[in-house]
Biotite code that builds the C-alpha atoms (Angstrom):
import biotite.structure as struc

atoms = struc.array([
    struc.Atom([110.024, 95.629, 83.357], chain_id="A", res_id=1, res_name="MET", atom_name="CA", element="C"),
    struc.Atom([111.928, 94.979, 80.452], chain_id="A", res_id=2, res_name="SER", atom_name="CA", element="C"),
    struc.Atom([115.436, 97.303, 79.957], chain_id="A", res_id=3, res_name="GLY", atom_name="CA", element="C"),
    struc.Atom([113.832, 99.040, 77.122], chain_id="A", res_id=4, res_name="LYS", atom_name="CA", element="C"),
    struc.Atom([110.887, 99.775, 79.150], chain_id="A", res_id=5, res_name="LYS", atom_name="CA", element="C"),
    struc.Atom([112.295, 100.921, 81.819], chain_id="A", res_id=6, res_name="LYS", atom_name="CA", element="C"),
    struc.Atom([114.708, 103.270, 79.468], chain_id="A", res_id=7, res_name="THR", atom_name="CA", element="C"),
    struc.Atom([111.625, 104.591, 77.526], chain_id="A", res_id=8, res_name="VAL", atom_name="CA", element="C"),
    struc.Atom([109.962, 105.296, 80.738], chain_id="A", res_id=9, res_name="SER", atom_name="CA", element="C"),
    struc.Atom([113.026, 107.002, 82.028], chain_id="A", res_id=10, res_name="LEU", atom_name="CA", element="C"),
    struc.Atom([113.265, 109.496, 78.937], chain_id="A", res_id=11, res_name="ILE", atom_name="CA", element="C"),
    struc.Atom([109.691, 110.364, 79.086], chain_id="A", res_id=12, res_name="ILE", atom_name="CA", element="C"),
    struc.Atom([109.281, 111.101, 82.489], chain_id="A", res_id=13, res_name="ILE", atom_name="CA", element="C"),
    struc.Atom([113.022, 112.734, 81.680], chain_id="A", res_id=14, res_name="GLY", atom_name="CA", element="C"),
    struc.Atom([111.320, 114.915, 78.809], chain_id="A", res_id=15, res_name="LEU", atom_name="CA", element="C"),
    struc.Atom([108.149, 115.879, 81.456], chain_id="A", res_id=16, res_name="LEU", atom_name="CA", element="C"),
    struc.Atom([110.360, 117.407, 83.982], chain_id="A", res_id=17, res_name="VAL", atom_name="CA", element="C"),
    struc.Atom([112.155, 119.321, 81.699], chain_id="A", res_id=18, res_name="ILE", atom_name="CA", element="C"),
    struc.Atom([109.043, 120.774, 80.078], chain_id="A", res_id=19, res_name="LEU", atom_name="CA", element="C"),
    struc.Atom([107.478, 120.902, 83.981], chain_id="A", res_id=20, res_name="MET", atom_name="CA", element="C"),
    struc.Atom([110.443, 123.273, 84.788], chain_id="A", res_id=21, res_name="GLY", atom_name="CA", element="C"),
    struc.Atom([109.492, 125.419, 81.360], chain_id="A", res_id=22, res_name="ARG", atom_name="CA", element="C"),
    struc.Atom([105.976, 125.684, 82.641], chain_id="A", res_id=23, res_name="MET", atom_name="CA", element="C"),
    struc.Atom([107.086, 126.597, 86.293], chain_id="A", res_id=24, res_name="PHE", atom_name="CA", element="C"),
    struc.Atom([110.326, 128.474, 85.933], chain_id="A", res_id=25, res_name="TYR", atom_name="CA", element="C"),
    struc.Atom([109.759, 129.770, 82.004], chain_id="A", res_id=26, res_name="GLY", atom_name="CA", element="C"),
    struc.Atom([113.237, 128.097, 80.994], chain_id="A", res_id=27, res_name="SER", atom_name="CA", element="C"),
    struc.Atom([113.935, 124.587, 79.936], chain_id="A", res_id=28, res_name="PHE", atom_name="CA", element="C"),
    struc.Atom([117.130, 125.217, 81.630], chain_id="A", res_id=29, res_name="LYS", atom_name="CA", element="C"),
    struc.Atom([115.453, 124.918, 84.999], chain_id="A", res_id=30, res_name="ALA", atom_name="CA", element="C"),
    struc.Atom([113.921, 121.733, 83.718], chain_id="A", res_id=31, res_name="GLY", atom_name="CA", element="C"),
    struc.Atom([117.508, 120.441, 83.427], chain_id="A", res_id=32, res_name="ILE", atom_name="CA", element="C"),
    struc.Atom([117.962, 121.809, 87.018], chain_id="A", res_id=33, res_name="ILE", atom_name="CA", element="C"),
    struc.Atom([115.094, 119.864, 88.657], chain_id="A", res_id=34, res_name="ILE", atom_name="CA", element="C"),
    struc.Atom([115.892, 116.673, 86.609], chain_id="A", res_id=35, res_name="LEU", atom_name="CA", element="C"),
    struc.Atom([116.496, 114.712, 90.255], chain_id="A", res_id=36, res_name="PRO", atom_name="CA", element="C"),
    struc.Atom([112.968, 115.101, 90.335], chain_id="A", res_id=37, res_name="LEU", atom_name="CA", element="C"),
    struc.Atom([113.160, 112.064, 87.376], chain_id="A", res_id=38, res_name="VAL", atom_name="CA", element="C"),
    struc.Atom([114.026, 109.534, 90.237], chain_id="A", res_id=39, res_name="ILE", atom_name="CA", element="C"),
    struc.Atom([111.326, 109.511, 92.553], chain_id="A", res_id=40, res_name="PRO", atom_name="CA", element="C"),
    struc.Atom([108.041, 110.243, 90.191], chain_id="A", res_id=41, res_name="ILE", atom_name="CA", element="C"),
    struc.Atom([110.076, 107.530, 88.580], chain_id="A", res_id=42, res_name="TYR", atom_name="CA", element="C"),
    struc.Atom([109.770, 104.993, 91.003], chain_id="A", res_id=43, res_name="ARG", atom_name="CA", element="C"),
    struc.Atom([106.178, 106.289, 91.960], chain_id="A", res_id=44, res_name="GLN", atom_name="CA", element="C"),
    struc.Atom([105.668, 104.880, 88.463], chain_id="A", res_id=45, res_name="TYR", atom_name="CA", element="C"),
    struc.Atom([107.194, 101.800, 88.818], chain_id="A", res_id=46, res_name="SER", atom_name="CA", element="C"),
    struc.Atom([105.342, 100.856, 91.463], chain_id="A", res_id=47, res_name="THR", atom_name="CA", element="C"),
    struc.Atom([102.175, 101.664, 89.678], chain_id="A", res_id=48, res_name="LYS", atom_name="CA", element="C"),
    struc.Atom([103.377, 99.738, 87.198], chain_id="A", res_id=49, res_name="TYR", atom_name="CA", element="C"),
    struc.Atom([104.030, 96.823, 89.211], chain_id="A", res_id=50, res_name="LYS", atom_name="CA", element="C"),
    struc.Atom([100.486, 96.918, 90.817], chain_id="A", res_id=51, res_name="ASP", atom_name="CA", element="C"),
    struc.Atom([99.031, 96.598, 87.913], chain_id="A", res_id=52, res_name="ARG", atom_name="CA", element="C"),
    struc.Atom([101.086, 93.726, 86.481], chain_id="A", res_id=53, res_name="ALA", atom_name="CA", element="C"),
    struc.Atom([99.887, 92.428, 89.965], chain_id="A", res_id=54, res_name="LYS", atom_name="CA", element="C"),
    struc.Atom([96.338, 92.999, 89.437], chain_id="A", res_id=55, res_name="ALA", atom_name="CA", element="C"),
    struc.Atom([96.376, 91.550, 86.448], chain_id="A", res_id=56, res_name="GLU", atom_name="CA", element="C"),
    struc.Atom([98.270, 87.921, 87.186], chain_id="A", res_id=57, res_name="PHE", atom_name="CA", element="C"),
    struc.Atom([95.633, 87.911, 89.999], chain_id="A", res_id=58, res_name="GLU", atom_name="CA", element="C"),
    struc.Atom([92.752, 87.771, 87.986], chain_id="A", res_id=59, res_name="HIS", atom_name="CA", element="C"),
    struc.Atom([94.381, 85.213, 85.605], chain_id="A", res_id=60, res_name="GLN", atom_name="CA", element="C"),
    struc.Atom([95.052, 82.890, 88.376], chain_id="A", res_id=61, res_name="TYR", atom_name="CA", element="C"),
    struc.Atom([91.669, 83.196, 89.400], chain_id="A", res_id=62, res_name="LYS", atom_name="CA", element="C"),
    struc.Atom([90.084, 82.209, 85.557], chain_id="A", res_id=63, res_name="GLU", atom_name="CA", element="C"),
    struc.Atom([92.795, 79.343, 86.271], chain_id="A", res_id=64, res_name="MET", atom_name="CA", element="C"),
    struc.Atom([91.550, 78.361, 89.573], chain_id="A", res_id=65, res_name="LEU", atom_name="CA", element="C"),
    struc.Atom([87.953, 78.254, 87.891], chain_id="A", res_id=66, res_name="VAL", atom_name="CA", element="C"),
    struc.Atom([89.252, 75.967, 85.049], chain_id="A", res_id=67, res_name="ALA", atom_name="CA", element="C"),
    struc.Atom([90.825, 74.098, 87.556], chain_id="A", res_id=68, res_name="LEU", atom_name="CA", element="C"),
    struc.Atom([87.663, 73.673, 89.675], chain_id="A", res_id=69, res_name="LYS", atom_name="CA", element="C"),
    struc.Atom([85.879, 72.920, 86.269], chain_id="A", res_id=70, res_name="ASP", atom_name="CA", element="C"),
    struc.Atom([88.600, 70.261, 85.494], chain_id="A", res_id=71, res_name="GLY", atom_name="CA", element="C"),
    struc.Atom([87.601, 68.544, 88.889], chain_id="A", res_id=72, res_name="ILE", atom_name="CA", element="C"),
    struc.Atom([84.649, 68.333, 88.754], chain_id="A", res_id=73, res_name="VAL", atom_name="CA", element="C"),
    struc.Atom([84.553, 66.766, 85.260], chain_id="A", res_id=74, res_name="THR", atom_name="CA", element="C"),
    struc.Atom([86.524, 63.861, 86.754], chain_id="A", res_id=75, res_name="GLY", atom_name="CA", element="C"),
    struc.Atom([89.874, 65.006, 86.441], chain_id="A", res_id=76, res_name="TYR", atom_name="CA", element="C"),
    struc.Atom([92.492, 64.726, 89.237], chain_id="A", res_id=77, res_name="SER", atom_name="CA", element="C"),
    struc.Atom([94.160, 67.834, 90.385], chain_id="A", res_id=78, res_name="VAL", atom_name="CA", element="C"),
    struc.Atom([97.265, 67.194, 87.823], chain_id="A", res_id=79, res_name="GLU", atom_name="CA", element="C"),
    struc.Atom([95.536, 66.435, 85.113], chain_id="A", res_id=80, res_name="ASN", atom_name="CA", element="C"),
    struc.Atom([92.874, 69.346, 85.572], chain_id="A", res_id=81, res_name="GLY", atom_name="CA", element="C"),
    struc.Atom([96.178, 71.708, 86.061], chain_id="A", res_id=82, res_name="LEU", atom_name="CA", element="C"),
    struc.Atom([97.692, 70.401, 82.574], chain_id="A", res_id=83, res_name="LYS", atom_name="CA", element="C"),
    struc.Atom([94.074, 70.660, 81.076], chain_id="A", res_id=84, res_name="GLU", atom_name="CA", element="C"),
    struc.Atom([93.907, 74.423, 82.831], chain_id="A", res_id=85, res_name="SER", atom_name="CA", element="C"),
    struc.Atom([96.882, 75.428, 80.761], chain_id="A", res_id=86, res_name="TYR", atom_name="CA", element="C"),
    struc.Atom([95.455, 74.631, 77.518], chain_id="A", res_id=87, res_name="ARG", atom_name="CA", element="C"),
    struc.Atom([92.329, 76.696, 78.117], chain_id="A", res_id=88, res_name="GLU", atom_name="CA", element="C"),
    struc.Atom([94.636, 79.398, 79.542], chain_id="A", res_id=89, res_name="MET", atom_name="CA", element="C"),
    struc.Atom([96.474, 79.846, 76.505], chain_id="A", res_id=90, res_name="VAL", atom_name="CA", element="C"),
    struc.Atom([93.446, 80.101, 74.351], chain_id="A", res_id=91, res_name="ASN", atom_name="CA", element="C"),
    struc.Atom([92.429, 82.832, 76.613], chain_id="A", res_id=92, res_name="ILE", atom_name="CA", element="C"),
    struc.Atom([95.909, 84.546, 77.038], chain_id="A", res_id=93, res_name="TYR", atom_name="CA", element="C"),
    struc.Atom([98.188, 83.149, 74.639], chain_id="A", res_id=94, res_name="GLY", atom_name="CA", element="C"),
    struc.Atom([101.087, 81.326, 74.790], chain_id="A", res_id=95, res_name="TYR", atom_name="CA", element="C"),
    struc.Atom([103.178, 84.275, 76.292], chain_id="A", res_id=96, res_name="ASP", atom_name="CA", element="C"),
    struc.Atom([100.203, 85.032, 78.507], chain_id="A", res_id=97, res_name="GLY", atom_name="CA", element="C"),
    struc.Atom([101.292, 85.456, 82.142], chain_id="A", res_id=98, res_name="LEU", atom_name="CA", element="C"),
    struc.Atom([99.822, 82.799, 83.933], chain_id="A", res_id=99, res_name="ILE", atom_name="CA", element="C"),
    struc.Atom([100.525, 80.219, 80.885], chain_id="A", res_id=100, res_name="CYS", atom_name="CA", element="C"),
    struc.Atom([104.137, 80.593, 81.630], chain_id="A", res_id=101, res_name="SER", atom_name="CA", element="C"),
    struc.Atom([103.929, 79.875, 85.369], chain_id="A", res_id=102, res_name="GLU", atom_name="CA", element="C"),
    struc.Atom([101.838, 77.010, 84.387], chain_id="A", res_id=103, res_name="LEU", atom_name="CA", element="C"),
    struc.Atom([104.470, 75.616, 81.215], chain_id="A", res_id=104, res_name="ARG", atom_name="CA", element="C"),
    struc.Atom([106.490, 75.540, 84.283], chain_id="A", res_id=105, res_name="LEU", atom_name="CA", element="C"),
    struc.Atom([104.282, 74.040, 86.858], chain_id="A", res_id=106, res_name="MET", atom_name="CA", element="C"),
    struc.Atom([103.242, 71.263, 84.433], chain_id="A", res_id=107, res_name="THR", atom_name="CA", element="C"),
    struc.Atom([106.827, 70.654, 83.249], chain_id="A", res_id=108, res_name="SER", atom_name="CA", element="C"),
    struc.Atom([107.728, 69.744, 87.007], chain_id="A", res_id=109, res_name="ARG", atom_name="CA", element="C"),
    struc.Atom([105.042, 67.189, 86.982], chain_id="A", res_id=110, res_name="LEU", atom_name="CA", element="C"),
    struc.Atom([106.167, 65.360, 84.308], chain_id="A", res_id=111, res_name="LYS", atom_name="CA", element="C"),
    struc.Atom([109.725, 65.095, 85.479], chain_id="A", res_id=112, res_name="LEU", atom_name="CA", element="C"),
    struc.Atom([107.428, 63.356, 88.686], chain_id="A", res_id=113, res_name="ASN", atom_name="CA", element="C"),
    struc.Atom([107.645, 66.381, 91.227], chain_id="A", res_id=114, res_name="THR", atom_name="CA", element="C"),
    struc.Atom([104.690, 66.343, 94.133], chain_id="A", res_id=115, res_name="PRO", atom_name="CA", element="C"),
    struc.Atom([101.963, 68.171, 93.410], chain_id="A", res_id=116, res_name="ILE", atom_name="CA", element="C"),
    struc.Atom([102.471, 69.449, 97.039], chain_id="A", res_id=117, res_name="GLU", atom_name="CA", element="C"),
    struc.Atom([105.621, 71.357, 95.991], chain_id="A", res_id=118, res_name="ILE", atom_name="CA", element="C"),
    struc.Atom([104.513, 72.406, 92.713], chain_id="A", res_id=119, res_name="VAL", atom_name="CA", element="C"),
    struc.Atom([101.748, 74.191, 94.772], chain_id="A", res_id=120, res_name="PHE", atom_name="CA", element="C"),
    struc.Atom([104.273, 75.533, 97.350], chain_id="A", res_id=121, res_name="LYS", atom_name="CA", element="C"),
    struc.Atom([107.199, 76.724, 95.098], chain_id="A", res_id=122, res_name="ASP", atom_name="CA", element="C"),
    struc.Atom([104.592, 78.469, 92.848], chain_id="A", res_id=123, res_name="PHE", atom_name="CA", element="C"),
    struc.Atom([103.081, 80.085, 95.641], chain_id="A", res_id=124, res_name="ALA", atom_name="CA", element="C"),
    struc.Atom([106.983, 81.351, 97.088], chain_id="A", res_id=125, res_name="GLU", atom_name="CA", element="C"),
    struc.Atom([107.467, 82.299, 93.377], chain_id="A", res_id=126, res_name="ARG", atom_name="CA", element="C"),
    struc.Atom([104.889, 84.489, 92.957], chain_id="A", res_id=127, res_name="THR", atom_name="CA", element="C"),
    struc.Atom([104.050, 85.404, 96.254], chain_id="A", res_id=128, res_name="ASP", atom_name="CA", element="C"),
    struc.Atom([100.473, 86.233, 95.766], chain_id="A", res_id=129, res_name="LEU", atom_name="CA", element="C"),
    struc.Atom([98.156, 85.863, 99.083], chain_id="A", res_id=130, res_name="GLU", atom_name="CA", element="C"),
    struc.Atom([95.595, 83.412, 96.872], chain_id="A", res_id=131, res_name="SER", atom_name="CA", element="C"),
    struc.Atom([98.330, 80.999, 96.097], chain_id="A", res_id=132, res_name="ALA", atom_name="CA", element="C"),
    struc.Atom([99.765, 80.975, 100.055], chain_id="A", res_id=133, res_name="HIS", atom_name="CA", element="C"),
    struc.Atom([95.764, 80.181, 100.189], chain_id="A", res_id=134, res_name="MET", atom_name="CA", element="C"),
    struc.Atom([95.413, 77.748, 98.582], chain_id="A", res_id=135, res_name="PHE", atom_name="CA", element="C"),
    struc.Atom([98.655, 75.861, 98.780], chain_id="A", res_id=136, res_name="TYR", atom_name="CA", element="C"),
    struc.Atom([98.011, 75.830, 102.588], chain_id="A", res_id=137, res_name="ASN", atom_name="CA", element="C"),
    struc.Atom([94.686, 74.254, 102.323], chain_id="A", res_id=138, res_name="THR", atom_name="CA", element="C"),
    struc.Atom([95.862, 71.734, 100.093], chain_id="A", res_id=139, res_name="PHE", atom_name="CA", element="C"),
    struc.Atom([98.503, 70.741, 102.056], chain_id="A", res_id=140, res_name="SER", atom_name="CA", element="C"),
    struc.Atom([96.412, 70.166, 105.012], chain_id="A", res_id=141, res_name="ILE", atom_name="CA", element="C"),
    struc.Atom([93.715, 68.224, 103.192], chain_id="A", res_id=142, res_name="ALA", atom_name="CA", element="C"),
    struc.Atom([96.674, 65.843, 101.364], chain_id="A", res_id=143, res_name="GLN", atom_name="CA", element="C"),
    struc.Atom([98.088, 65.142, 104.863], chain_id="A", res_id=144, res_name="LYS", atom_name="CA", element="C"),
    struc.Atom([94.523, 64.666, 106.869], chain_id="A", res_id=145, res_name="SER", atom_name="CA", element="C"),
    struc.Atom([92.555, 62.611, 104.088], chain_id="A", res_id=146, res_name="GLY", atom_name="CA", element="C"),
    struc.Atom([89.265, 63.560, 103.870], chain_id="A", res_id=147, res_name="GLY", atom_name="CA", element="C"),
    struc.Atom([87.239, 64.013, 100.075], chain_id="A", res_id=148, res_name="ASN", atom_name="CA", element="C"),
    struc.Atom([90.093, 66.381, 98.478], chain_id="A", res_id=149, res_name="MET", atom_name="CA", element="C"),
    struc.Atom([88.103, 67.316, 95.295], chain_id="A", res_id=150, res_name="ASN", atom_name="CA", element="C"),
    struc.Atom([85.627, 68.595, 97.887], chain_id="A", res_id=151, res_name="ASN", atom_name="CA", element="C"),
    struc.Atom([88.088, 70.682, 100.006], chain_id="A", res_id=152, res_name="VAL", atom_name="CA", element="C"),
    struc.Atom([89.684, 71.637, 96.696], chain_id="A", res_id=153, res_name="ILE", atom_name="CA", element="C"),
    struc.Atom([86.079, 73.181, 94.548], chain_id="A", res_id=154, res_name="LYS", atom_name="CA", element="C"),
    struc.Atom([85.496, 75.266, 98.462], chain_id="A", res_id=155, res_name="ARG", atom_name="CA", element="C"),
    struc.Atom([88.701, 76.550, 98.863], chain_id="A", res_id=156, res_name="VAL", atom_name="CA", element="C"),
    struc.Atom([88.779, 77.895, 94.911], chain_id="A", res_id=157, res_name="ILE", atom_name="CA", element="C"),
    struc.Atom([85.081, 79.101, 95.250], chain_id="A", res_id=158, res_name="GLU", atom_name="CA", element="C"),
    struc.Atom([86.697, 81.200, 98.244], chain_id="A", res_id=159, res_name="ASN", atom_name="CA", element="C"),
    struc.Atom([89.152, 82.169, 96.706], chain_id="A", res_id=160, res_name="ILE", atom_name="CA", element="C"),
    struc.Atom([87.648, 83.187, 93.344], chain_id="A", res_id=161, res_name="VAL", atom_name="CA", element="C"),
    struc.Atom([85.129, 85.171, 95.687], chain_id="A", res_id=162, res_name="LEU", atom_name="CA", element="C"),
    struc.Atom([87.443, 87.351, 96.922], chain_id="A", res_id=163, res_name="LYS", atom_name="CA", element="C"),
    struc.Atom([89.214, 87.966, 93.988], chain_id="A", res_id=164, res_name="GLU", atom_name="CA", element="C"),
    struc.Atom([86.034, 88.747, 92.413], chain_id="A", res_id=165, res_name="SER", atom_name="CA", element="C"),
    struc.Atom([85.063, 91.144, 95.178], chain_id="A", res_id=166, res_name="VAL", atom_name="CA", element="C"),
    struc.Atom([88.412, 93.453, 94.488], chain_id="A", res_id=167, res_name="LYS", atom_name="CA", element="C"),
    struc.Atom([87.817, 93.580, 90.859], chain_id="A", res_id=168, res_name="GLU", atom_name="CA", element="C"),
    struc.Atom([84.467, 95.120, 91.371], chain_id="A", res_id=169, res_name="GLU", atom_name="CA", element="C"),
    struc.Atom([85.662, 97.481, 93.953], chain_id="A", res_id=170, res_name="ILE", atom_name="CA", element="C"),
    struc.Atom([88.650, 98.691, 90.931], chain_id="A", res_id=171, res_name="ASN", atom_name="CA", element="C"),
    struc.Atom([86.108, 98.868, 88.720], chain_id="A", res_id=172, res_name="VAL", atom_name="CA", element="C"),
    struc.Atom([83.928, 101.010, 91.200], chain_id="A", res_id=173, res_name="ALA", atom_name="CA", element="C"),
    struc.Atom([86.552, 103.295, 91.931], chain_id="A", res_id=174, res_name="ILE", atom_name="CA", element="C"),
    struc.Atom([87.740, 103.733, 88.202], chain_id="A", res_id=175, res_name="ASN", atom_name="CA", element="C"),
    struc.Atom([85.835, 106.834, 87.680], chain_id="A", res_id=176, res_name="ASP", atom_name="CA", element="C"),
    struc.Atom([87.300, 108.677, 90.780], chain_id="A", res_id=177, res_name="LYS", atom_name="CA", element="C"),
    struc.Atom([90.719, 107.261, 89.289], chain_id="A", res_id=178, res_name="LYS", atom_name="CA", element="C"),
    struc.Atom([89.804, 109.155, 86.010], chain_id="A", res_id=179, res_name="LEU", atom_name="CA", element="C"),
    struc.Atom([89.140, 112.057, 87.833], chain_id="A", res_id=180, res_name="GLU", atom_name="CA", element="C"),
    struc.Atom([92.399, 112.184, 89.942], chain_id="A", res_id=181, res_name="GLN", atom_name="CA", element="C"),
    struc.Atom([94.385, 111.792, 86.479], chain_id="A", res_id=182, res_name="ARG", atom_name="CA", element="C"),
    struc.Atom([92.351, 114.868, 84.896], chain_id="A", res_id=183, res_name="ILE", atom_name="CA", element="C"),
    struc.Atom([92.849, 117.003, 88.294], chain_id="A", res_id=184, res_name="MET", atom_name="CA", element="C"),
    struc.Atom([96.308, 116.254, 87.843], chain_id="A", res_id=185, res_name="THR", atom_name="CA", element="C"),
    struc.Atom([96.894, 117.570, 84.690], chain_id="A", res_id=186, res_name="VAL", atom_name="CA", element="C"),
    struc.Atom([94.395, 120.643, 84.573], chain_id="A", res_id=187, res_name="ILE", atom_name="CA", element="C"),
    struc.Atom([97.072, 122.746, 86.100], chain_id="A", res_id=188, res_name="PRO", atom_name="CA", element="C"),
    struc.Atom([99.765, 122.298, 83.780], chain_id="A", res_id=189, res_name="LEU", atom_name="CA", element="C"),
    struc.Atom([97.360, 122.755, 81.245], chain_id="A", res_id=190, res_name="LEU", atom_name="CA", element="C"),
    struc.Atom([96.137, 126.175, 82.536], chain_id="A", res_id=191, res_name="LEU", atom_name="CA", element="C"),
    struc.Atom([99.715, 127.183, 83.129], chain_id="A", res_id=192, res_name="ILE", atom_name="CA", element="C"),
    struc.Atom([100.362, 126.345, 79.681], chain_id="A", res_id=193, res_name="GLY", atom_name="CA", element="C"),
    struc.Atom([97.140, 127.840, 78.522], chain_id="A", res_id=194, res_name="TYR", atom_name="CA", element="C"),
    struc.Atom([98.620, 131.064, 80.073], chain_id="A", res_id=195, res_name="ILE", atom_name="CA", element="C"),
    struc.Atom([101.587, 131.037, 78.689], chain_id="A", res_id=196, res_name="SER", atom_name="CA", element="C"),
    struc.Atom([100.719, 130.934, 75.328], chain_id="A", res_id=197, res_name="MET", atom_name="CA", element="C"),
    struc.Atom([97.712, 132.706, 75.270], chain_id="A", res_id=198, res_name="ALA", atom_name="CA", element="C"),
    struc.Atom([99.244, 135.807, 76.870], chain_id="A", res_id=199, res_name="SER", atom_name="CA", element="C"),
    struc.Atom([103.078, 136.206, 75.762], chain_id="A", res_id=200, res_name="PRO", atom_name="CA", element="C"),
    struc.Atom([104.379, 137.882, 79.180], chain_id="A", res_id=201, res_name="GLY", atom_name="CA", element="C"),
    struc.Atom([101.743, 137.212, 81.764], chain_id="A", res_id=202, res_name="PHE", atom_name="CA", element="C"),
    struc.Atom([104.067, 135.164, 83.989], chain_id="A", res_id=203, res_name="LEU", atom_name="CA", element="C"),
    struc.Atom([107.388, 136.846, 83.363], chain_id="A", res_id=204, res_name="ASP", atom_name="CA", element="C"),
    struc.Atom([106.916, 138.282, 86.953], chain_id="A", res_id=205, res_name="ILE", atom_name="CA", element="C"),
    struc.Atom([107.313, 134.802, 88.280], chain_id="A", res_id=206, res_name="MET", atom_name="CA", element="C"),
    struc.Atom([109.832, 133.796, 86.312], chain_id="A", res_id=207, res_name="TYR", atom_name="CA", element="C"),
    struc.Atom([112.187, 136.715, 86.412], chain_id="A", res_id=208, res_name="LYS", atom_name="CA", element="C"),
    struc.Atom([112.069, 137.783, 89.972], chain_id="A", res_id=209, res_name="SER", atom_name="CA", element="C"),
    struc.Atom([113.523, 135.972, 92.932], chain_id="A", res_id=210, res_name="ILE", atom_name="CA", element="C"),
    struc.Atom([110.035, 136.028, 94.680], chain_id="A", res_id=211, res_name="MET", atom_name="CA", element="C"),
    struc.Atom([108.401, 135.136, 91.482], chain_id="A", res_id=212, res_name="GLY", atom_name="CA", element="C"),
    struc.Atom([110.835, 131.835, 91.728], chain_id="A", res_id=213, res_name="ASN", atom_name="CA", element="C"),
    struc.Atom([110.323, 131.159, 95.597], chain_id="A", res_id=214, res_name="ILE", atom_name="CA", element="C"),
    struc.Atom([106.377, 131.501, 94.592], chain_id="A", res_id=215, res_name="VAL", atom_name="CA", element="C"),
    struc.Atom([106.139, 128.819, 91.715], chain_id="A", res_id=216, res_name="MET", atom_name="CA", element="C"),
    struc.Atom([108.758, 126.629, 93.815], chain_id="A", res_id=217, res_name="THR", atom_name="CA", element="C"),
    struc.Atom([106.219, 126.380, 96.406], chain_id="A", res_id=218, res_name="VAL", atom_name="CA", element="C"),
    struc.Atom([103.786, 125.899, 93.706], chain_id="A", res_id=219, res_name="CYS", atom_name="CA", element="C"),
    struc.Atom([105.401, 122.848, 92.356], chain_id="A", res_id=220, res_name="LEU", atom_name="CA", element="C"),
    struc.Atom([106.137, 121.239, 96.109], chain_id="A", res_id=221, res_name="ILE", atom_name="CA", element="C"),
    struc.Atom([102.552, 121.585, 96.472], chain_id="A", res_id=222, res_name="VAL", atom_name="CA", element="C"),
    struc.Atom([101.503, 120.399, 93.210], chain_id="A", res_id=223, res_name="TYR", atom_name="CA", element="C"),
    struc.Atom([103.749, 117.293, 93.247], chain_id="A", res_id=224, res_name="LEU", atom_name="CA", element="C"),
    struc.Atom([102.320, 116.788, 96.962], chain_id="A", res_id=225, res_name="LEU", atom_name="CA", element="C"),
    struc.Atom([98.714, 117.022, 95.931], chain_id="A", res_id=226, res_name="ALA", atom_name="CA", element="C"),
    struc.Atom([99.645, 114.267, 93.610], chain_id="A", res_id=227, res_name="TYR", atom_name="CA", element="C"),
    struc.Atom([100.866, 111.793, 95.887], chain_id="A", res_id=228, res_name="LEU", atom_name="CA", element="C"),
    struc.Atom([98.059, 112.171, 98.523], chain_id="A", res_id=229, res_name="TRP", atom_name="CA", element="C"),
    struc.Atom([95.564, 112.078, 95.378], chain_id="A", res_id=230, res_name="SER", atom_name="CA", element="C"),
    struc.Atom([97.671, 108.913, 94.571], chain_id="A", res_id=231, res_name="GLU", atom_name="CA", element="C"),
    struc.Atom([96.985, 107.341, 98.138], chain_id="A", res_id=232, res_name="LYS", atom_name="CA", element="C"),
    struc.Atom([93.701, 108.221, 98.512], chain_id="A", res_id=233, res_name="ILE", atom_name="CA", element="C"),
    struc.Atom([92.553, 106.412, 95.486], chain_id="A", res_id=234, res_name="VAL", atom_name="CA", element="C"),
    struc.Atom([94.733, 103.116, 96.319], chain_id="A", res_id=235, res_name="LYS", atom_name="CA", element="C"),
    struc.Atom([92.256, 100.228, 98.144], chain_id="A", res_id=236, res_name="VAL", atom_name="CA", element="C"),
    struc.Atom([93.895, 97.781, 99.306], chain_id="A", res_id=237, res_name="SER", atom_name="CA", element="C"),
    struc.Atom([91.664, 94.259, 100.559], chain_id="A", res_id=238, res_name="ILE", atom_name="CA", element="C"),
])
């Protein structure tokens, strides 16, 4: 996440926390008091952002492997197949695509006569993708043991692509549940906001008494815990 995006995210989260203070305690000053909540909320958002970026990169890596396999099938060497897959990825994702930046680095190292095995190893260590480590390990073993390299590479790519495709299908299947989770997260805030606008003063007993503040604090804690619990429910690891 860039510095500018991080700053904008913190500002937006801060404003939302202040708004939550207004909803739960009837005062924007209360929102300022609970501003420390920005830290855990931002961490949660940052984790989700990284997960989405990783999922997108894994998808692009899968497409790169498909292009590499197609190149090998048509008779390219692994090195030339990698260069050809770069051109194809640029056509799909643009010059600034996540996988394109990595492929530029890989192909530039090939031009410096860096062994292809080292190029794949560095890529796996740099990105820390499970599928990239799997590909490098298989490629390294096949290269040392000899045999039909092209067939070995095609088989391992097919296995990796199959696994990534299953992950994507599962994510698509639970997208509806994720949407429901987001709606359920927003509904309590909308309900409090609606009551405050439709019946001004209705919640004053909760805002202007010690017991009311205690009850609203408990409600806020339960709300945040429920949100974290729902995030764990819809998060699927494969």
